[in-house]
N, C-alpha and C positions, 0 to 999 in steps of 0.2 A: 278497187275495181277500175280498170283502165277504160278509156273511151273508145278504143279500137275494137270493132266487133270480131269475135272469134267465129261467129256464124253470120252469114249474110244471105238473105233470101230476097230475090228481086222478081216481082211479077210472076210468081210461080202459079201455073194452072195445071190441072190434071182432069182429063175427061175419061169417064168409063161409059162407053156407049153414048147415050143421050144425057147422061148425068154428069154435071160439073162438080167433081169432088173438091177441087181447089179452084178459086176464081181470082186470079191475079193477086196472090198474097205476097206481101213484102214484109220483112221482119229483120231486125238486127238484134243480135244477142252479144252482149259484152262479157268479158272474162269475169267470172265470179258471181254471175247472176244465178238465182234460182227462180225459174219461171214455170207457172202452171198454165197449161194449155187446156182450156175448157170449151164446152159447147155440147149441144145435143148429139145423140147418136147419129152418125152419118154426116156430121158437120165438116169432116175433113181432117180431124186431129191426127189420127194414125197415118193417114196418107201423107200429111206434111212431115211427120217425124221420120217416116220411112224414106221420104224424098231427100231429107237432109243427109241421111246416111248413104244415099245412092242405091237403096234397096228397091226404090220405085222411081221410074223415070217420069219427069214432068213432060207436059206437051211441048212439041216443037213450037218455036216462037221466040219471044224476047226473054223468057224466063231464065233465071240463072240462080244457082246456089253455090256458095263457096264456104270453106272452113279453113280457118287459120290463113286466110289470104289466098288459098289455092282453090281452083275450080273443083267442085264435086260433080256438077253437071250443068249443062247449058244447052238451050235450043233442042231439047228432047233427047240428048245423048249424054251418057255418063262419061266423065273424063277418064282418060287412061291413067291418070294419077290418083284416082279415087282411093286406091288401097293405102296410099300415104296418109290420107285424111282419116280413113277408117281406123288405122292403128291408134289414133289419138281420140277416137270416139267410142265409148262403150254403149252398147245398145241393150237395154233390159226390156224383155217382153212380158206380157201378161202371163203367158204360160211357161215362163222361166227359161225355156230352151236349154235345159240341161240334158245330158245323155243319161237316161235312166239307169242303164246297166253298169255305168262307171261310178267309181267312188266320188264323193263330194270333192275330195282333194284333187283328183284327176280333172274333174270338170273345171275347177278353179285354175289349176295349172295350165289348162288349155288357153287361158288368156295370154300366155307368153308366146304363142305360136308365131306371132308376127315378128318376133325377135330371134327365136331359136331355130325355126324351121319346122315344117310339118313332119318330116321323117322322124326326127328325134322325139317329137311329141307322140306320134303314133306308136313308137317303140317304148314310150315311157321313160326315156333317158333324160330326165329332168335335171338341168344343172342345179348346183347347190343354191344359187341365187334364186332360181324359180321355186325350189322347195321351201326356202325360207320365206319368200314373198307370199306364197300360197298360204302357209300356216299363219303368217302375220295378218293377212287379209281375212282369213276365217276367224281369227281371234278378234279382229277389229269389229266384225259384224256379229260376233257372239255365237258362232256355231263351230268352233274349233274341235269341240268334243265329238262331232259327227264326221270328222274328216275321212275316216275309213269306211263310212257307211255308203251303200249304194244310194244314188240320188233319188231313185223312185221309191225308196222306203221312207223318205223324209216328208214332213208336212209341207204344205204350200209355203208357209212363212219361212221355214228353214231353207227350202229350195230358192226362194227369191233372195234371201240374204246371201246364198251361195252365188247367185248370178251377179249380185253387187260385188262380192269378193273377187269374182272373175274379172270384172271391169277394173278393179284395183290392181290386180296382177298384170293386166294389160297396160297399166300406166296411163289409162285414159285421162284426158284433160277435160273432156265433156262427157256427161252421162245423159243419154236420151232414154227416158223411161216411159214406155207405152203402156198405160193402165197397169202399173206394177202392183196395185193393191186391189184390183177389181175382183179377184177370186179368193181373197183372204178374209179371215174373220177379223172383227174390229181390233182386237188386241194385236194380232200379227200385222195388220195394216198400219196401225199407228207406229209400231216398231220399225217397219220398213221406211216410213216417212221420216221418222226421227233419225234414222241412219243416213238417209239422203241429205237431210238438212245439216247434220253434223259434218258430213263430207264437204258440203258446200261452205259452211262457216269456218270449220277448222282447217280444211285442206285447200280451200279456195277453188274447189272443182265447180265448173259450170254445170248446172242441172236444168234440163227441160223435161217436165213430166206432164203427161196427159192424164187427166183425172175426170171421172164422173162425179166424184164426191166434192162438191163445191166447198163444203166446210173444211176439207183438208187443204184445198187450194188457199183459202183465206188464212188458215192456221199456220201453214208451213212455208208459204212462198211470199216473196216481196212484190212480185210483179205477176200480173195475170194477162194472158192473151186469150181472147174468146173468138171462136169461129162460129158462124151460123150459115148454113147452106154454102159452105166453101169460101165465104168471105170473112175477112177480119172485121169484127164489129166492136171490139174493145181491146185496147192495149194501154195498160197503165198500172199504177200502184194498186195493191190489194185493197187498201182502205178507200179507194175511189170507186169500188164496185158496189153500187147501191142496190137496194132491193128492187127498185124500178128497173134498173139496167138488167139485173138477173132475170126478171120476169120478161123483159123484152127479148133476151137471148133465148130463154127456154120456153116461153109461152105462158099463158095465164095459169095453166095447171101447176106451174112451179110454186105458186102461192100455197097450194094445198099441201105441199110436202116441205115447205120452208121450215128449217129447223129453228129451235128456240135459241135466241142469242145472235141471230144473223143480223147483218147491218141494216139499218133503217133507211 
């Protein structure tokens, strides 16, 4: 893992009406990290992730976000070079973002549009390289047998694995996963987290994943960043996240739902 950040966020703020969703958040992510982004609902996790990809503009001011050393956005405006960064960033959403009427194979092959062009993709004229890459990616995440099936006929876990496969075909160097297991059953959720961890450890992909399940953050990630009311309140190793700190982040009610085997 190199010391040069592949993602750099500086004093990023975002206001919705009278609510400050992000409050001067700064963060560096180095190549090969797997980071869990945690915090209560409304703490700014999804806003931060969407801002990193340029899907959400931050407030005008001194805030800036860059990826691979190139500007994504600054001073409230998305860079005209943001597409270059997005090609290398795979974004995985809670609701999978697959086109339901298309086959799983086609959804995964769409990850190559940044390289082959939209027209060829719309016509289904996939180069052999894309076809091979799509099937290899589907095999990698364990759903190759469903390649010809319409996406909307698959289970949530199968669709989410398809979304990960699409990021592989995209040749993403960073995966931003926004609550990727929130709507999955426990077995499917664990499988998705295991796939993300394997891609991080075996392929060296950088992964930033927002999670409501703190136990998954502790189990699968090496570094945790916690937000509370839009502010960064913890940034450090997983094993440094104590029970008291978690209660401070989530409130005293967290004690009532604290799982067995959590850190003391």
